[in-house]
PAVOTI-808671 format. One line per 2 residues: for each residue x negated, y negated, z of C-alpha. Coordinates in steps of 0.5 Angstrom, whole numbers, plus 500, padded with zeros to 3 digits. Example, Ala and Ser with C-alpha at 12.3 -4.5 7.8 and 13.67 -1.06 7.14 Angstrom:
<atoms>
475:509:516; 473:502:514
</atoms>
This chain:
<atoms>
607:399:459; 614:403:461
618:401:467; 617:405:473
621:406:479; 616:406:485
616:406:493; 612:401:496
607:406:498; 604:404:505
607:401:511; 607:394:514
601:392:518; 603:389:525
601:389:532; 606:388:538
603:381:539; 603:379:532
606:372:532; 607:370:524
609:375:519; 607:373:511
611:377:506; 610:378:499
615:381:494; 612:388:492
605:391:492; 601:390:485
598:396:482; 591:394:485
594:394:492; 598:400:491
591:403:489; 587:401:495
594:402:499; 593:395:503
596:388:501; 593:384:496
588:389:493; 587:385:486
580:382:486; 583:375:483
588:374:488; 586:368:493
590:371:499; 584:373:503
580:367:501; 586:362:503
588:365:509; 581:365:512
580:358:510; 587:356:514
584:360:520; 577:358:519
574:365:519; 570:369:514
573:372:508; 575:379:510
572:384:504; 573:391:506
580:394:509; 577:394:516
575:387:516; 582:385:513
585:389:519; 581:386:524
582:379:521; 590:380:522
589:383:529; 585:377:531
589:372:528; 596:376:530
598:376:523; 603:381:520
604:383:513; 609:386:509
613:385:503; 621:384:502
622:390:497; 621:397:499
623:400:492; 624:397:485
623:399:478; 618:395:475
613:394:469; 606:394:472
605:389:477; 609:383:474
614:380:479; 618:378:473
620:385:471; 623:387:478
630:390:478; 634:395:482
631:393:489; 632:396:495
630:391:500; 625:393:506
627:393:513; 624:387:516
628:387:522; 625:393:525
618:389:525; 621:383:528
624:387:534; 617:390:535
613:384:535; 613:377:538
614:374:531; 621:371:532
623:367:526; 616:365:524
616:368:517; 613:366:511
614:368:504; 608:368:499
611:366:492; 618:364:489
619:372:488; 618:374:495
623:367:497; 628:369:492
629:377:494; 628:375:502
634:370:501; 638:375:497
637:381:502; 634:379:509
636:372:510; 644:373:511
642:379:516; 637:376:520
640:369:520; 634:365:518
630:362:512; 623:364:511
618:358:510; 616:358:503
608:358:501; 606:358:494
603:364:491; 596:366:492
597:370:485; 592:369:480
598:368:475; 599:361:479
594:357:476; 598:351:478
595:351:485; 587:351:486
585:355:492; 583:348:496
591:346:494; 593:353:497
589:352:503; 592:345:505
599:347:504; 598:354:507
595:350:513; 600:345:514
606:350:514; 603:356:518
599:352:523; 604:348:526
609:355:527; 603:358:531
</atoms>
């Protein structure tokens, strides 16, 4: 695979009444293909989030959007454009950060912002935290590459961090 300079490919998902924002790093090839968040079939994001909110796991894009609306969750990524090889976060270079502030101005999120994984945390801290004046809450990655965490362990940690923020 060769390094490509890519645009995010699709915009943030939020509504004016969104209460929390969860940020990934940059969409995977699977997400870019389906033009929506966490499109890789082995990513545990939707399974974990459904368990946290005691809801059924959404499968289609329509179900995912309805789930996010029902639970007042906004989604985006910390990177708008970058060079990357495939979907490997470790190969991200030449970062152009996303405009997170505009999402926060248009919603009721305030400082209830979480990052999904270490790469998202690193780039949030570098690009967004100084301008926003706060740090995001860290959530361990739901990526299949994060084999150290079972789905059950992810759910417990995510529940303990997200639910008190609401």
